[in-house]
LOVO-252621 format. One record per residue (C-alpha): residue in three letters; x, y, z; residue number from 1. Coordinates in steps of 0.25 Angstrom, whole numbers, plus 5000, padded with zeros to 4 digits. Example, Ala and Ser with C-alpha at 12.3 -4.5 7.8 and 13.67 -1.06 7.14 Angstrom:
@code ala px 5049 py 4982 pz 5031 pos 1
@code ser px 5055 py 4996 pz 5029 pos 2
! end
This chain:
@code met px 5035 py 4921 pz 4987 pos 1
@code ile px 5028 py 4926 pz 5000 pos 2
@code val px 5034 py 4938 pz 5008 pos 3
@code lys px 5035 py 4933 pz 5022 pos 4
@code pro px 5035 py 4945 pz 5032 pos 5
@code asn px 5046 py 4947 pz 5042 pos 6
@code his px 5037 py 4954 pz 5052 pos 7
@code ser px 5032 py 4955 pz 5066 pos 8
@code pro px 5021 py 4945 pz 5069 pos 9
@code glu px 5010 py 4956 pz 5069 pos 10
@code pro px 5011 py 4967 pz 5059 pos 11
@code pro px 5007 py 4980 pz 5063 pos 12
@code glu px 4992 py 4984 pz 5060 pos 13
@code phe px 4992 py 4992 pz 5047 pos 14
@code glu px 4979 py 4996 pz 5041 pos 15
@code ser px 4983 py 4997 pz 5026 pos 16
@code ser px 4983 py 4987 pz 5015 pos 17
@code arg px 4995 py 4995 pz 5009 pos 18
@code pro px 5009 py 4990 pz 5012 pos 19
@code leu px 5017 py 4999 pz 5021 pos 20
@code ile px 5032 py 5001 pz 5022 pos 21
@code val px 5037 py 5007 pz 5035 pos 22
@code phe px 5052 py 5012 pz 5033 pos 23
@code asp px 5063 py 5020 pz 5039 pos 24
@code gly px 5060 py 5034 pz 5035 pos 25
@code ile px 5074 py 5040 pz 5037 pos 26
@code cys px 5081 py 5028 pz 5030 pos 27
@code val px 5085 py 5032 pz 5016 pos 28
@code leu px 5084 py 5017 pz 5011 pos 29
@code cys px 5070 py 5015 pz 5017 pos 30
@code ser px 5065 py 5028 pz 5012 pos 31
@code gly px 5071 py 5024 pz 4998 pos 32
@code phe px 5064 py 5011 pz 4999 pos 33
@code val px 5050 py 5018 pz 5001 pos 34
@code arg px 5053 py 5027 pz 4989 pos 35
@code met px 5056 py 5015 pz 4981 pos 36
@code val px 5043 py 5008 pz 4985 pos 37
@code val px 5035 py 5020 pz 4982 pos 38
@code lys px 5040 py 5020 pz 4968 pos 39
@code leu px 5038 py 5005 pz 4966 pos 40
@code asp px 5025 py 5005 pz 4973 pos 41
@code arg px 5016 py 5008 pz 4961 pos 42
@code lys px 5003 py 5004 pz 4968 pos 43
@code gly px 5006 py 5013 pz 4980 pos 44
@code arg px 5004 py 5002 pz 4989 pos 45
@code phe px 5014 py 5005 pz 5000 pos 46
@code asn px 5013 py 5014 pz 5012 pos 47
@code phe px 5025 py 5019 pz 5020 pos 48
@code ala px 5028 py 5023 pz 5034 pos 49
@code thr px 5041 py 5028 pz 5040 pos 50
@code ala px 5046 py 5020 pz 5052 pos 51
@code gln px 5048 py 5033 pz 5059 pos 52
@code ser px 5033 py 5037 pz 5058 pos 53
@code pro px 5024 py 5033 pz 5070 pos 54
@code phe px 5017 py 5023 pz 5061 pos 55
@code gly px 5030 py 5017 pz 5056 pos 56
@code glu px 5035 py 5016 pz 5070 pos 57
@code met px 5022 py 5009 pz 5075 pos 58
@code leu px 5023 py 4999 pz 5064 pos 59
@code phe px 5038 py 4996 pz 5067 pos 60
@code lys px 5034 py 4994 pz 5082 pos 61
@code lys px 5022 py 4985 pz 5079 pos 62
@code ser px 5031 py 4977 pz 5070 pos 63
@code gly px 5041 py 4975 pz 5081 pos 64
@code leu px 5052 py 4983 pz 5074 pos 65
@code arg px 5061 py 4993 pz 5080 pos 66
@code thr px 5057 py 5008 pz 5079 pos 67
@code asp px 5071 py 5014 pz 5083 pos 68
@code arg px 5077 py 5009 pz 5070 pos 69
@code tyr px 5069 py 5006 pz 5057 pos 70
@code glu px 5078 py 4995 pz 5051 pos 71
@code thr px 5067 py 4989 pz 5043 pos 72
@code asn px 5056 py 4993 pz 5034 pos 73
@code leu px 5042 py 4988 pz 5039 pos 74
@code val px 5033 py 4984 pz 5028 pos 75
@code ile px 5018 py 4980 pz 5030 pos 76
@code val px 5012 py 4972 pz 5018 pos 77
@code asp px 4998 py 4966 pz 5020 pos 78
@code gly px 5000 py 4967 pz 5035 pos 79
@code ala px 5013 py 4959 pz 5035 pos 80
@code val px 5025 py 4967 pz 5041 pos 81
@code phe px 5039 py 4965 pz 5033 pos 82
@code ile px 5052 py 4970 pz 5038 pos 83
@code arg px 5067 py 4970 pz 5034 pos 84
@code leu px 5069 py 4964 pz 5020 pos 85
@code asp px 5055 py 4958 pz 5020 pos 86
@code ser px 5049 py 4972 pz 5020 pos 87
@code phe px 5057 py 4975 pz 5007 pos 88
@code val px 5052 py 4962 pz 5001 pos 89
@code ala px 5038 py 4965 pz 5005 pos 90
@code val px 5038 py 4979 pz 4999 pos 91
@code met px 5044 py 4974 pz 4986 pos 92
@code ala px 5034 py 4962 pz 4985 pos 93
@code glu px 5023 py 4973 pz 4986 pos 94
@code leu px 5028 py 4981 pz 4975 pos 95
@code gly px 5027 py 4970 pz 4965 pos 96
@code trp px 5036 py 4964 pz 4954 pos 97
@code pro px 5048 py 4966 pz 4952 pos 98
@code trp px 5049 py 4971 pz 4966 pos 99
@code arg px 5043 py 4959 pz 4973 pos 100
@code ala px 5055 py 4951 pz 4968 pos 101
@code ala px 5062 py 4956 pz 4981 pos 102
@code arg px 5055 py 4944 pz 4987 pos 103
@code ile px 5066 py 4936 pz 4983 pos 104
@code leu px 5073 py 4942 pz 4995 pos 105
@code leu px 5064 py 4934 pz 5004 pos 106
@code leu px 5073 py 4922 pz 4999 pos 107
@code leu px 5084 py 4927 pz 5008 pos 108
@code pro px 5083 py 4921 pz 5022 pos 109
@code arg px 5077 py 4930 pz 5032 pos 110
@code pro px 5090 py 4932 pz 5041 pos 111
@code leu px 5097 py 4936 pz 5028 pos 112
@code arg px 5086 py 4945 pz 5024 pos 113
@code asp px 5085 py 4952 pz 5037 pos 114
@code trp px 5101 py 4953 pz 5038 pos 115
@code leu px 5101 py 4960 pz 5025 pos 116
@code tyr px 5090 py 4969 pz 5028 pos 117
@code asp px 5096 py 4972 pz 5042 pos 118
@code arg px 5110 py 4976 pz 5036 pos 119
@code ile px 5103 py 4986 pz 5026 pos 120
@code ala px 5094 py 4991 pz 5037 pos 121
@code lys px 5105 py 4994 pz 5047 pos 122
@code asn px 5113 py 5001 pz 5037 pos 123
@code arg px 5103 py 5008 pz 5029 pos 124
@code tyr px 5106 py 5022 pz 5035 pos 125
@code ala px 5121 py 5021 pz 5032 pos 126
@code leu px 5119 py 5015 pz 5018 pos 127
@code phe px 5107 py 5024 pz 5013 pos 128
@code gly px 5106 py 5035 pz 5023 pos 129
@code lys px 5095 py 5040 pz 5032 pos 130
@code lys px 5087 py 5053 pz 5034 pos 131
@code asp px 5086 py 5061 pz 5046 pos 132
@code asn px 5071 py 5060 pz 5046 pos 133
@code cys px 5061 py 5053 pz 5036 pos 134
@code glu px 5060 py 5059 pz 5023 pos 135
@code ile px 5048 py 5066 pz 5017 pos 136
@code pro px 5042 py 5056 pz 5008 pos 137
@code ser px 5037 py 5059 pz 4994 pos 138
@code ala px 5022 py 5062 pz 4992 pos 139
@code glu px 5020 py 5048 pz 4987 pos 140
@code val px 5026 py 5042 pz 4999 pos 141
@code arg px 5019 py 5052 pz 5009 pos 142
@code ala px 5006 py 5047 pz 5003 pos 143
@code arg px 5009 py 5033 pz 5007 pos 144
@code leu px 5016 py 5036 pz 5020 pos 145
@code ile px 5009 py 5031 pz 5033 pos 146
@code gly px 5013 py 5037 pz 5047 pos 147
! end
């Protein structure tokens, strides 16, 4: 199954062959997702950036995403930009088996995938909490943090 990107027509320029996850740094759910990826990414392939950093904000703008609210992760893999649930699936696919089985979510029609993702994104602070500012990442995450 091929992961079809849900992205803007022109991905932002990014000079790295490593996949990048741009995430809401004050969101407990989003930060937890990054910590999970770090643990599962045995090859250390992923880089990370907070959406609140100048670099992250620039990538959001270039991708046509809002910068006053960060309601999606932005994932760039091989130059393709993924957002919403497609960003989660793209990350899981890069992590290999058994995580790539998450591609089964792509069988859901896009309107349903987007609706499900949007419900969680709009309520993530109420459900999982948020921090007053971006947390200080672990040394392992700091080494892979851009911006």
